[in-house]
Biopython code that builds the backbone (N, CA, C, O; Angstrom):
import numpy as np
from Bio.PDB.StructureBuilder import StructureBuilder

atoms = [
    (1, "UNK", "N", (1.185, -1.315, 0.501)),
    (1, "UNK", "CA", (0.359, 0.106, 0.202)),
    (1, "UNK", "C", (0.497, 1.815, 0.210)),
    (1, "UNK", "O", (0.651, 2.413, 1.276)),
    (2, "UNK", "N", (0.413, 2.620, -1.269)),
    (2, "UNK", "CA", (0.974, 3.569, -0.847)),
    (2, "UNK", "C", (0.348, 4.670, -0.721)),
    (2, "UNK", "O", (-0.739, 4.885, -1.258)),
    (3, "UNK", "N", (0.978, 5.501, 0.013)),
    (3, "UNK", "CA", (-0.129, 6.748, 1.212)),
    (3, "UNK", "C", (1.299, 8.108, -0.152)),
    (3, "UNK", "O", (2.398, 8.114, -0.705)),
    (4, "UNK", "N", (0.272, 8.788, 0.036)),
    (4, "UNK", "CA", (0.791, 10.032, -1.010)),
    (4, "UNK", "C", (1.375, 11.251, 0.121)),
    (4, "UNK", "O", (1.173, 11.408, 1.325)),
    (5, "UNK", "N", (1.830, 11.674, -0.444)),
    (5, "UNK", "CA", (2.295, 13.629, 0.924)),
    (5, "UNK", "C", (1.761, 14.872, 0.265)),
    (5, "UNK", "O", (1.321, 14.822, -0.884)),
    (6, "UNK", "N", (1.783, 15.713, 0.792)),
    (6, "UNK", "CA", (1.343, 16.792, 0.130)),
    (6, "UNK", "C", (1.858, 17.088, -1.544)),
    (6, "UNK", "O", (1.013, 17.567, -2.300)),
    (7, "UNK", "N", (2.902, 16.863, -1.948)),
    (7, "UNK", "CA", (3.714, 16.827, -2.881)),
    (7, "UNK", "C", (3.601, 15.951, -3.797)),
    (7, "UNK", "O", (4.546, 16.168, -4.556)),
    (8, "UNK", "N", (2.998, 15.074, -4.187)),
    (8, "UNK", "CA", (1.653, 13.997, -4.649)),
    (8, "UNK", "C", (3.481, 13.020, -5.601)),
    (8, "UNK", "O", (3.798, 12.908, -6.785)),
    (9, "UNK", "N", (4.344, 12.440, -3.972)),
    (9, "UNK", "CA", (4.779, 11.842, -4.108)),
    (9, "UNK", "C", (4.540, 10.085, -3.612)),
    (9, "UNK", "O", (3.350, 10.316, -3.399)),
    (10, "UNK", "N", (4.642, 8.881, -3.333)),
    (10, "UNK", "CA", (4.897, 8.074, -2.422)),
    (10, "UNK", "C", (5.732, 7.848, -1.594)),
    (10, "UNK", "O", (6.951, 8.000, -1.502)),
    (11, "UNK", "N", (4.867, 7.427, -0.931)),
    (11, "UNK", "CA", (5.618, 6.662, 0.375)),
    (11, "UNK", "C", (5.022, 5.857, 1.117)),
    (11, "UNK", "O", (3.859, 5.541, 0.866)),
    (12, "UNK", "N", (5.752, 5.313, 2.284)),
    (12, "UNK", "CA", (5.222, 3.107, 3.268)),
    (12, "UNK", "C", (3.464, 4.213, 3.812)),
    (12, "UNK", "O", (3.022, 5.178, 4.436)),
    (13, "UNK", "N", (3.186, 3.173, 3.037)),
    (13, "UNK", "CA", (2.050, 3.141, 4.379)),
    (13, "UNK", "C", (2.604, 3.179, 5.563)),
    (13, "UNK", "O", (3.649, 2.545, 5.706)),
    (14, "UNK", "N", (2.135, 3.810, 6.527)),
    (14, "UNK", "CA", (2.467, 3.849, 7.928)),
    (14, "UNK", "C", (1.875, 2.483, 8.919)),
    (14, "UNK", "O", (2.257, 2.082, 10.018)),
    (15, "UNK", "N", (0.819, 2.007, 8.030)),
    (15, "UNK", "CA", (0.014, 1.222, 8.546)),
    (15, "UNK", "C", (0.918, -0.454, 8.709)),
    (15, "UNK", "O", (0.774, -1.103, 9.745)),
    (16, "UNK", "N", (1.768, -0.951, 7.609)),
    (16, "UNK", "CA", (2.017, -1.788, 7.373)),
    (16, "UNK", "C", (3.820, -1.663, 8.042)),
    (16, "UNK", "O", (4.503, -2.687, 8.079)),
    (17, "UNK", "N", (4.141, -0.905, 8.309)),
    (17, "UNK", "CA", (5.434, -0.596, 9.499)),
    (17, "UNK", "C", (6.344, -1.210, 10.741)),
    (17, "UNK", "O", (5.713, -1.199, 11.798)),
    (18, "UNK", "N", (7.668, -1.736, 10.847)),
    (18, "UNK", "CA", (7.155, -1.623, 11.997)),
    (18, "UNK", "C", (6.980, -0.595, 12.972)),
    (18, "UNK", "O", (7.465, 0.536, 12.957)),
    (19, "UNK", "N", (5.904, -1.343, 14.191)),
    (19, "UNK", "CA", (5.188, -0.517, 15.484)),
    (19, "UNK", "C", (6.247, 0.187, 16.268)),
    (19, "UNK", "O", (5.998, 1.295, 16.742)),
    (20, "UNK", "N", (7.978, -0.653, 16.519)),
    (20, "UNK", "CA", (8.820, -0.241, 17.764)),
    (20, "UNK", "C", (9.948, 0.935, 16.131)),
    (20, "UNK", "O", (10.350, 1.987, 16.627)),
    (21, "UNK", "N", (10.241, 0.842, 15.027)),
    (21, "UNK", "CA", (11.262, 0.967, 14.782)),
    (21, "UNK", "C", (11.579, 2.330, 15.075)),
    (21, "UNK", "O", (12.649, 2.753, 14.638)),
    (22, "UNK", "N", (10.622, 3.321, 15.932)),
    (22, "UNK", "CA", (11.003, 4.192, 16.457)),
    (22, "UNK", "C", (11.559, 4.846, 17.749)),
    (22, "UNK", "O", (12.321, 5.780, 18.000)),
    (23, "UNK", "N", (10.667, 3.721, 18.627)),
    (23, "UNK", "CA", (11.883, 2.986, 20.101)),
    (23, "UNK", "C", (13.221, 2.942, 20.059)),
    (23, "UNK", "O", (13.830, 2.365, 19.158)),
    (24, "UNK", "N", (13.856, 3.637, 21.171)),
    (24, "UNK", "CA", (15.004, 2.962, 20.921)),
    (24, "UNK", "C", (15.372, 1.495, 21.376)),
    (24, "UNK", "O", (14.487, 0.799, 21.874)),
    (25, "UNK", "N", (16.643, 1.011, 21.220)),
    (25, "UNK", "CA", (16.347, -0.416, 21.141)),
    (25, "UNK", "C", (16.136, -0.820, 22.644)),
    (25, "UNK", "O", (15.209, -1.620, 22.776)),
    (26, "UNK", "N", (16.758, -0.469, 23.788)),
    (26, "UNK", "CA", (16.266, -0.629, 25.072)),
    (26, "UNK", "C", (15.166, -0.526, 24.588)),
    (26, "UNK", "O", (15.420, -0.037, 23.487)),
    (27, "UNK", "N", (13.555, -0.712, 24.676)),
    (27, "UNK", "CA", (12.859, -0.607, 24.932)),
    (27, "UNK", "C", (11.988, -1.239, 23.269)),
    (27, "UNK", "O", (11.001, -0.761, 22.709)),
    (28, "UNK", "N", (12.382, -1.798, 23.084)),
    (28, "UNK", "CA", (11.509, -2.476, 21.314)),
    (28, "UNK", "C", (11.569, -3.863, 22.854)),
    (28, "UNK", "O", (12.522, -3.932, 23.630)),
    (29, "UNK", "N", (10.448, -4.688, 22.918)),
    (29, "UNK", "CA", (9.731, -5.531, 23.630)),
    (29, "UNK", "C", (10.883, -6.573, 23.140)),
    (29, "UNK", "O", (11.640, -6.458, 22.176)),
    (30, "UNK", "N", (10.752, -8.028, 24.463)),
    (30, "UNK", "CA", (11.798, -9.069, 23.993)),
    (30, "UNK", "C", (11.157, -10.332, 23.378)),
    (30, "UNK", "O", (10.160, -10.210, 22.667)),
    (31, "UNK", "N", (11.695, -11.530, 23.629)),
    (31, "UNK", "CA", (11.215, -12.141, 23.595)),
    (31, "UNK", "C", (11.307, -12.776, 25.109)),
    (31, "UNK", "O", (12.147, -12.712, 26.007)),
    (32, "UNK", "N", (9.337, -13.771, 24.870)),
    (32, "UNK", "CA", (9.702, -14.279, 25.819)),
    (32, "UNK", "C", (10.280, -15.395, 26.808)),
    (32, "UNK", "O", (10.737, -16.080, 25.893)),
    (33, "UNK", "N", (10.652, -16.183, 28.053)),
    (33, "UNK", "CA", (11.849, -16.840, 27.580)),
    (33, "UNK", "C", (10.950, -18.141, 28.224)),
    (33, "UNK", "O", (10.058, -18.001, 29.060)),
    (34, "UNK", "N", (11.446, -19.589, 27.572)),
    (34, "UNK", "CA", (9.948, -20.028, 28.262)),
    (34, "UNK", "C", (10.713, -20.268, 29.300)),
    (34, "UNK", "O", (11.938, -20.224, 29.185)),
    (35, "UNK", "N", (10.187, -20.519, 30.316)),
    (35, "UNK", "CA", (10.235, -21.217, 31.901)),
    (35, "UNK", "C", (10.782, -22.456, 31.826)),
    (35, "UNK", "O", (10.552, -23.353, 31.015)),
    (36, "UNK", "N", (11.682, -22.415, 32.939)),
    (36, "UNK", "CA", (11.479, -24.125, 33.623)),
    (36, "UNK", "C", (10.384, -24.932, 34.352)),
    (36, "UNK", "O", (10.373, -26.157, 34.477)),
    (37, "UNK", "N", (9.016, -23.631, 35.038)),
    (37, "UNK", "CA", (8.831, -24.031, 35.880)),
    (37, "UNK", "C", (7.432, -24.943, 35.795)),
    (37, "UNK", "O", (6.679, -24.160, 36.375)),
    (38, "UNK", "N", (6.789, -25.825, 35.528)),
    (38, "UNK", "CA", (5.897, -26.400, 35.929)),
    (38, "UNK", "C", (5.103, -26.834, 36.816)),
    (38, "UNK", "O", (5.618, -27.676, 37.550)),
    (39, "UNK", "N", (3.653, -26.488, 37.110)),
    (39, "UNK", "CA", (3.061, -26.795, 37.655)),
    (39, "UNK", "C", (2.109, -27.913, 38.124)),
    (39, "UNK", "O", (1.262, -28.474, 37.428)),
    (40, "UNK", "N", (2.482, -28.215, 39.835)),
    (40, "UNK", "CA", (2.091, -29.597, 39.954)),
    (40, "UNK", "C", (1.642, -29.733, 41.238)),
    (40, "UNK", "O", (2.013, -28.924, 42.089)),
    (41, "UNK", "N", (0.497, -31.119, 41.661)),
    (41, "UNK", "CA", (0.314, -31.216, 42.947)),
    (41, "UNK", "C", (1.499, -32.108, 43.763)),
    (41, "UNK", "O", (1.791, -33.251, 43.415)),
    (42, "UNK", "N", (1.829, -31.747, 44.353)),
    (42, "UNK", "CA", (1.799, -32.593, 45.880)),
    (42, "UNK", "C", (0.876, -33.796, 46.374)),
    (42, "UNK", "O", (-0.204, -33.501, 46.887)),
    (43, "UNK", "N", (1.309, -35.384, 46.225)),
    (43, "UNK", "CA", (0.692, -36.269, 46.479)),
    (43, "UNK", "C", (0.934, -36.336, 47.407)),
    (43, "UNK", "O", (0.187, -37.186, 47.892)),
    (44, "UNK", "N", (1.782, -35.845, 48.360)),
    (44, "UNK", "CA", (0.636, -36.794, 49.355)),
    (44, "UNK", "C", (0.714, -34.803, 50.862)),
    (44, "UNK", "O", (1.043, -34.613, 52.033)),
    (45, "UNK", "N", (0.182, -33.941, 49.702)),
    (45, "UNK", "CA", (-0.797, -33.134, 50.878)),
    (45, "UNK", "C", (-1.341, -31.996, 50.160)),
    (45, "UNK", "O", (-1.832, -30.905, 50.449)),
    (46, "UNK", "N", (-0.970, -32.907, 48.732)),
    (46, "UNK", "CA", (-2.687, -32.340, 47.749)),
    (46, "UNK", "C", (-2.434, -30.128, 47.252)),
    (46, "UNK", "O", (-3.193, -29.229, 46.890)),
    (47, "UNK", "N", (-1.418, -30.215, 47.461)),
    (47, "UNK", "CA", (-0.833, -28.310, 47.589)),
    (47, "UNK", "C", (-0.347, -28.002, 45.607)),
    (47, "UNK", "O", (0.454, -28.645, 44.930)),
    (48, "UNK", "N", (-0.937, -27.182, 45.329)),
    (48, "UNK", "CA", (-0.433, -27.317, 44.427)),
    (48, "UNK", "C", (-0.040, -25.690, 43.973)),
    (48, "UNK", "O", (-0.507, -24.556, 43.867)),
    (49, "UNK", "N", (1.148, -26.484, 43.804)),
    (49, "UNK", "CA", (2.149, -25.217, 43.188)),
    (49, "UNK", "C", (3.199, -25.274, 41.533)),
    (49, "UNK", "O", (3.159, -25.983, 40.527)),
    (50, "UNK", "N", (4.262, -23.834, 42.103)),
    (50, "UNK", "CA", (4.529, -24.770, 40.451)),
    (50, "UNK", "C", (6.728, -24.745, 41.509)),
    (50, "UNK", "O", (7.232, -24.350, 42.561)),
    (51, "UNK", "N", (7.090, -25.364, 40.385)),
    (51, "UNK", "CA", (8.043, -25.862, 40.238)),
    (51, "UNK", "C", (8.937, -26.096, 39.694)),
    (51, "UNK", "O", (8.688, -26.171, 38.491)),
    (52, "UNK", "N", (10.779, -26.416, 40.114)),
    (52, "UNK", "CA", (11.901, -26.971, 38.672)),
    (52, "UNK", "C", (12.397, -28.207, 38.851)),
    (52, "UNK", "O", (13.272, -28.769, 38.192)),
    (53, "UNK", "N", (11.707, -28.656, 39.909)),
    (53, "UNK", "CA", (12.671, -30.328, 40.258)),
    (53, "UNK", "C", (11.693, -31.227, 39.881)),
    (53, "UNK", "O", (10.468, -31.139, 39.972)),
    (54, "UNK", "N", (12.369, -32.068, 39.464)),
    (54, "UNK", "CA", (11.347, -33.768, 39.220)),
    (54, "UNK", "C", (10.993, -34.050, 39.451)),
    (54, "UNK", "O", (10.258, -34.766, 38.772)),
    (55, "UNK", "N", (10.802, -33.951, 41.765)),
    (55, "UNK", "CA", (9.849, -34.493, 41.585)),
    (55, "UNK", "C", (8.668, -33.158, 42.448)),
    (55, "UNK", "O", (8.750, -32.082, 43.042)),
    (56, "UNK", "N", (7.624, -34.177, 41.983)),
    (56, "UNK", "CA", (6.571, -33.749, 42.740)),
    (56, "UNK", "C", (6.049, -33.132, 43.644)),
    (56, "UNK", "O", (5.374, -32.218, 43.172)),
    (57, "UNK", "N", (5.999, -33.181, 45.232)),
    (57, "UNK", "CA", (6.620, -33.869, 46.073)),
    (57, "UNK", "C", (7.149, -31.991, 46.364)),
    (57, "UNK", "O", (8.015, -31.360, 45.757)),
    (58, "UNK", "N", (6.231, -31.523, 47.512)),
    (58, "UNK", "CA", (6.317, -30.177, 48.362)),
    (58, "UNK", "C", (7.739, -30.348, 49.522)),
    (58, "UNK", "O", (8.185, -31.132, 50.360)),
    (59, "UNK", "N", (7.995, -29.219, 48.980)),
    (59, "UNK", "CA", (9.573, -29.314, 50.202)),
    (59, "UNK", "C", (9.211, -30.195, 51.727)),
    (59, "UNK", "O", (10.059, -30.919, 52.250)),
    (60, "UNK", "N", (7.962, -30.011, 52.254)),
    (60, "UNK", "CA", (7.676, -30.321, 53.239)),
    (60, "UNK", "C", (6.927, -32.397, 53.652)),
    (60, "UNK", "O", (7.013, -33.381, 54.387)),
    (61, "UNK", "N", (6.381, -31.889, 52.657)),
    (61, "UNK", "CA", (6.680, -34.044, 52.079)),
    (61, "UNK", "C", (7.654, -34.373, 52.377)),
    (61, "UNK", "O", (7.975, -35.116, 53.305)),
    (62, "UNK", "N", (8.775, -33.429, 50.993)),
    (62, "UNK", "CA", (10.497, -34.212, 50.825)),
    (62, "UNK", "C", (10.991, -34.157, 52.707)),
    (62, "UNK", "O", (11.781, -34.957, 53.208)),
    (63, "UNK", "N", (10.380, -33.163, 53.374)),
    (63, "UNK", "CA", (11.383, -33.402, 54.904)),
    (63, "UNK", "C", (10.452, -34.799, 55.489)),
    (63, "UNK", "O", (10.817, -35.967, 55.623)),
    (64, "UNK", "N", (9.199, -34.189, 55.750)),
    (64, "UNK", "CA", (8.928, -35.899, 56.850)),
    (64, "UNK", "C", (9.018, -37.285, 55.667)),
    (64, "UNK", "O", (8.334, -38.121, 56.257)),
    (65, "UNK", "N", (9.401, -37.834, 54.587)),
    (65, "UNK", "CA", (9.946, -38.198, 53.955)),
    (65, "UNK", "C", (11.611, -38.667, 54.680)),
    (65, "UNK", "O", (12.070, -39.777, 54.949)),
    (66, "UNK", "N", (12.096, -37.513, 54.799)),
    (66, "UNK", "CA", (13.464, -38.214, 55.050)),
    (66, "UNK", "C", (14.334, -39.040, 56.158)),
    (66, "UNK", "O", (15.469, -39.430, 55.885)),
]
sb = StructureBuilder()
sb.init_structure("model")
sb.init_model(0)
sb.init_chain("A")
sb.init_seg("    ")
for serial, (resi, resn, name, xyz) in enumerate(atoms, 1):
    if name == "N":
        sb.init_residue(resn, " ", resi, " ")
    sb.init_atom(name, np.array(xyz, "f"), 0.0, 1.0, " ", f" {name:<3s}", serial, name[0])
structure = sb.get_structure()
């Protein structure tokens, strides 16, 4: 798509451009990092929490079994 300015010259349409091009690099949106956390339910007490551990048991239940 082309738009015309007041002199009759065509220029690129602003709706098709990069909306963040005018911002400084530190303000550009960053890609989201995939979290290493996963949502689990503790089999011992039923607590629902987020963890990056291999086991599903919460810290309190792990203390009781150790």
